[in-house]
C-alpha positions as CSV (number, residue, x, y, z in Angstrom):
1,M,-77.2,-189.2,120.1
2,W,-75.5,-192.6,119.6
3,R,-74.2,-192.4,123.2
4,D,-77.8,-191.8,124.3
5,L,-78.8,-195.0,122.4
6,H,-76.0,-196.9,124.1
7,R,-77.0,-195.6,127.5
8,V,-80.6,-196.7,127.0
9,A,-79.6,-200.1,125.6
10,R,-77.2,-200.7,128.4
11,N,-80.2,-201.0,130.7
12,I,-82.0,-203.6,128.6
13,S,-80.7,-207.1,128.6
14,V,-81.1,-209.3,125.6
15,A,-83.1,-211.8,127.7
16,A,-85.6,-209.0,128.6
17,I,-86.0,-208.1,124.9
18,V,-86.7,-211.7,123.9
19,S,-89.1,-212.2,126.8
20,T,-91.3,-209.3,125.8
21,A,-92.3,-211.5,122.8
22,F,-93.8,-214.0,125.1
23,V,-94.8,-212.4,128.4
24,G,-95.2,-208.6,128.4
25,T,-96.4,-206.3,131.2
26,L,-100.2,-206.4,131.2
27,S,-103.1,-206.2,133.5
28,S,-103.8,-209.4,135.4
29,A,-106.8,-210.3,133.3
30,R,-105.1,-209.8,130.0
31,S,-102.0,-211.5,131.3
32,A,-104.1,-214.6,131.9
33,D,-105.5,-214.4,128.3
34,L,-102.0,-214.1,126.9
35,S,-100.6,-216.8,129.1
36,E,-103.3,-219.2,127.7
37,G,-102.4,-218.2,124.2
38,L,-98.7,-218.6,124.7
39,E,-99.2,-222.0,126.4
40,A,-101.2,-223.1,123.3
41,A,-98.4,-222.0,121.1
42,R,-95.8,-223.9,123.2
43,Q,-97.9,-227.0,122.7
44,G,-97.9,-226.4,118.9
45,D,-101.5,-225.4,118.6
46,Y,-101.1,-222.0,116.8
47,R,-104.8,-221.8,115.9
48,A,-105.8,-222.0,119.5
49,A,-103.1,-219.5,120.4
50,L,-104.5,-217.1,117.9
51,N,-108.0,-217.6,119.2
52,E,-106.8,-216.8,122.7
53,L,-104.8,-213.7,121.7
54,L,-107.2,-212.1,119.3
55,P,-109.7,-210.7,121.8
56,A,-107.0,-208.8,123.7
57,A,-105.5,-207.7,120.4
58,R,-108.8,-206.4,119.1
59,A,-109.3,-204.6,122.5
60,G,-106.1,-202.7,121.8
61,D,-103.5,-204.5,123.9
62,A,-100.2,-203.8,122.2
63,E,-98.5,-207.0,123.5
64,A,-101.3,-209.1,122.2
65,Q,-101.2,-207.3,118.9
66,F,-97.5,-208.0,118.6
67,L,-97.9,-211.6,119.4
68,V,-100.7,-212.0,116.8
69,G,-98.5,-210.3,114.3
70,Q,-95.7,-212.8,115.1
71,I,-98.0,-215.8,114.6
72,F,-98.9,-214.5,111.2
73,R,-95.3,-213.6,110.3
74,K,-94.0,-217.0,111.3
75,G,-96.9,-219.1,109.8
76,P,-96.2,-222.8,110.1
77,E,-92.7,-222.2,111.6
78,K,-92.0,-222.5,115.3
79,F,-93.4,-219.5,117.1
80,C,-90.8,-219.6,119.9
81,A,-87.8,-221.6,120.9
82,E,-89.9,-223.5,123.5
83,C,-92.8,-224.1,121.1
84,A,-93.6,-227.5,119.6
85,E,-93.8,-227.9,115.8
86,P,-97.4,-227.5,114.8
87,D,-99.1,-230.2,112.7
88,D,-101.3,-229.4,109.7
89,G,-104.4,-229.2,111.8
90,H,-103.0,-226.6,114.2
91,A,-100.8,-224.5,112.0
92,V,-101.6,-221.0,110.8
93,D,-100.9,-219.9,107.2
94,Q,-98.2,-217.4,106.9
95,D,-99.7,-214.0,106.1
96,Y,-97.3,-211.0,106.0
97,V,-100.1,-208.6,105.1
98,E,-102.0,-209.6,108.3
99,A,-98.8,-209.5,110.3
100,A,-98.1,-205.9,109.1
101,V,-101.5,-204.8,110.2
102,W,-101.1,-206.1,113.7
103,F,-97.5,-204.9,114.0
104,R,-98.5,-201.4,112.9
105,L,-101.2,-201.3,115.6
106,A,-98.8,-202.3,118.3
107,A,-96.0,-200.1,116.8
108,D,-98.2,-197.0,117.0
109,Q,-98.5,-197.7,120.7
110,G,-94.8,-197.6,121.1
111,H,-94.1,-201.4,121.2
112,S,-90.5,-201.6,120.3
113,E,-90.4,-205.2,119.1
114,A,-93.4,-204.5,116.9
115,Q,-91.7,-201.4,115.5
116,S,-88.6,-203.5,114.7
117,K,-90.6,-206.3,113.0
118,L,-92.7,-203.7,111.0
119,A,-89.4,-202.1,109.9
120,Q,-88.2,-205.6,108.8
121,L,-91.3,-206.1,106.7
122,Y,-90.8,-202.7,105.0
123,R,-87.1,-203.5,104.4
124,R,-87.8,-206.8,102.7
125,G,-91.1,-205.8,101.1
126,N,-93.1,-208.6,102.9
127,G,-96.8,-207.8,103.2
128,V,-96.1,-204.1,102.4
129,R,-94.6,-202.2,99.5
130,Q,-90.8,-202.2,100.0
131,D,-89.9,-198.8,101.5
132,F,-86.4,-198.2,103.0
133,D,-87.4,-194.8,104.3
134,K,-90.2,-196.3,106.4
135,A,-88.0,-199.2,107.4
136,F,-85.4,-196.7,108.7
137,M,-88.0,-194.7,110.5
138,W,-89.4,-197.7,112.4
139,Y,-86.0,-199.1,113.2
140,R,-85.0,-195.7,114.5
141,R,-88.1,-195.5,116.8
142,A,-87.4,-199.0,118.2
143,A,-83.7,-198.1,118.6
144,D,-84.6,-194.9,120.5
145,Q,-86.2,-197.2,123.1
146,G,-82.9,-199.1,123.5
147,N,-83.8,-202.2,121.6
148,P,-80.4,-203.7,120.8
149,F,-81.7,-205.7,117.9
150,A,-83.3,-202.6,116.3
151,I,-80.0,-200.7,117.0
152,S,-78.2,-203.4,115.1
153,D,-80.7,-203.3,112.2
154,L,-80.4,-199.5,112.1
155,A,-76.6,-200.1,111.8
156,Y,-77.4,-202.2,108.7
157,M,-79.3,-199.4,107.1
158,Y,-76.3,-197.0,107.6
159,W,-73.9,-199.7,106.4
160,T,-75.9,-200.3,103.2
161,G,-77.2,-196.7,102.7
162,K,-80.8,-197.8,102.6
163,G,-83.3,-195.2,103.8
164,V,-80.4,-193.0,104.9
165,T,-77.1,-191.6,103.6
166,Q,-74.5,-194.3,103.9
167,D,-72.3,-193.8,106.9
168,I,-69.9,-196.7,107.8
169,G,-68.7,-195.0,110.9
170,K,-72.2,-194.8,112.4
171,A,-72.8,-198.3,111.3
172,V,-69.8,-199.6,113.2
173,E,-70.7,-197.5,116.2
174,L,-74.2,-198.9,116.3
175,Y,-73.1,-202.5,115.7
176,M,-70.7,-202.1,118.6
177,I,-73.7,-201.3,120.8
178,G,-75.5,-204.4,119.5
179,A,-72.4,-206.5,120.1
180,K,-72.2,-205.4,123.7
181,H,-75.7,-206.9,124.1
182,G,-74.8,-210.2,122.3
183,V,-76.6,-209.5,119.1
184,V,-75.2,-212.2,116.8
185,R,-75.7,-210.3,113.5
186,A,-73.8,-207.4,115.0
187,F,-70.8,-209.7,115.5
188,T,-71.1,-211.1,112.0
189,N,-71.5,-207.8,110.2
190,L,-68.6,-206.2,112.1
191,G,-66.5,-209.2,110.9
192,F,-67.5,-208.4,107.3
193,I,-66.8,-204.7,107.6
194,Y,-63.3,-205.2,108.9
195,L,-62.6,-208.0,106.4
196,R,-63.6,-205.9,103.4
197,G,-62.3,-202.6,104.7
198,E,-65.5,-200.8,104.0
199,G,-65.0,-197.3,105.1
200,I,-62.3,-198.4,107.5
201,E,-58.9,-200.0,107.2
202,T,-59.0,-203.7,106.5
203,N,-58.0,-205.7,109.5
204,R,-58.2,-209.5,109.3
205,I,-57.3,-210.0,113.0
206,V,-60.2,-207.9,114.2
207,S,-62.4,-209.5,111.5
208,R,-61.5,-212.9,112.7
209,M,-62.2,-211.9,116.3
210,W,-65.8,-210.8,115.4
211,F,-66.4,-213.9,113.3
212,R,-65.3,-216.1,116.2
213,A,-67.7,-214.3,118.5
214,A,-70.5,-214.9,116.1
215,G,-69.5,-218.5,115.5
216,E,-69.5,-219.3,119.2
217,A,-73.0,-217.7,119.4
218,G,-74.2,-220.2,116.7
219,S,-73.7,-218.4,113.4
220,A,-73.0,-221.0,110.7
221,R,-72.2,-218.1,108.2
222,A,-69.5,-216.7,110.6
223,L,-68.0,-220.2,111.1
224,A,-67.6,-220.5,107.4
225,E,-65.9,-217.2,107.1
226,L,-63.7,-218.2,110.1
227,E,-62.6,-221.3,108.3
228,K,-61.7,-219.2,105.2
229,L,-59.6,-216.8,107.2
230,D,-57.8,-219.6,109.1
231,A,-56.7,-220.9,105.7
232,E,-55.3,-217.5,104.7
233,M,-53.8,-216.2,107.9
234,S,-50.5,-217.0,109.5
235,A,-50.3,-218.9,112.8
236,S,-49.1,-215.8,114.6
237,E,-52.1,-213.8,113.2
238,I,-54.5,-216.4,114.4
239,V,-52.9,-216.4,117.9
240,E,-53.2,-212.6,118.0
241,A,-56.9,-212.8,116.9
242,D,-57.6,-215.4,119.6
243,R,-56.0,-213.3,122.3
244,L,-58.1,-210.3,121.1
245,F,-61.2,-212.4,121.2
246,E,-60.6,-213.6,124.8
247,S,-59.8,-210.0,125.9
248,C,-62.9,-208.6,124.3
249,K,-65.2,-211.4,125.5
250,T,-64.0,-210.8,129.1
251,R,-64.8,-207.1,128.7
252,G,-68.2,-207.8,127.3
253,Y,-67.0,-206.5,123.9
254,D,-66.5,-203.0,125.3
255,N,-64.1,-200.9,123.3
256,C,-63.2,-203.7,120.9
């Protein structure tokens, strides 16, 4: 089954996953409505964005429903990397309950990003009663569609034993799939698993390799762990870890 997940995920680039949060594949009429909503969000007017997106969302468009859920989930925070910061007159109050409603509508239609975000709400107890079983279920549905972020979150559930029997081996296998698609939290958590020797043999060299991968991808937490390891490891161990990193990076973290 995990090979099947990898085979599906291999055909979905990280860029494509991210872009579904902003564009989607819709009819030309609804695409125009969504484009206007997204443009308003990029300009920092989240209230206008919501007004543009709600008609399509209420009409049953899964992408619009997901985007509306995202606006409520993020609240006054930036809606996307390209979005301007909203001022007080254009921000939307954060509302996890409302976000959960819209994510569920889109998730029921098979929208993988909505399924993943709904799972996150259940895992954290935001807007819904905390329920690890439901979190696992929705992560699994999104992962079955090849969403590498959901696959990495599913790995977390196996790692921690939340909503499923703990299985470090499966967690590592799933994190490896996420790592091949550049999911930063997969890099970071693989670093912790090898550092702590949770279910596998402790290996500081492999741990440092994963922390370096995460650090170069922008994880401050991984950079802090890298600094700690550098203070504890010998110069030869650091050189070996760096060689492993370069080799794995060249191979796209395949079989690392």
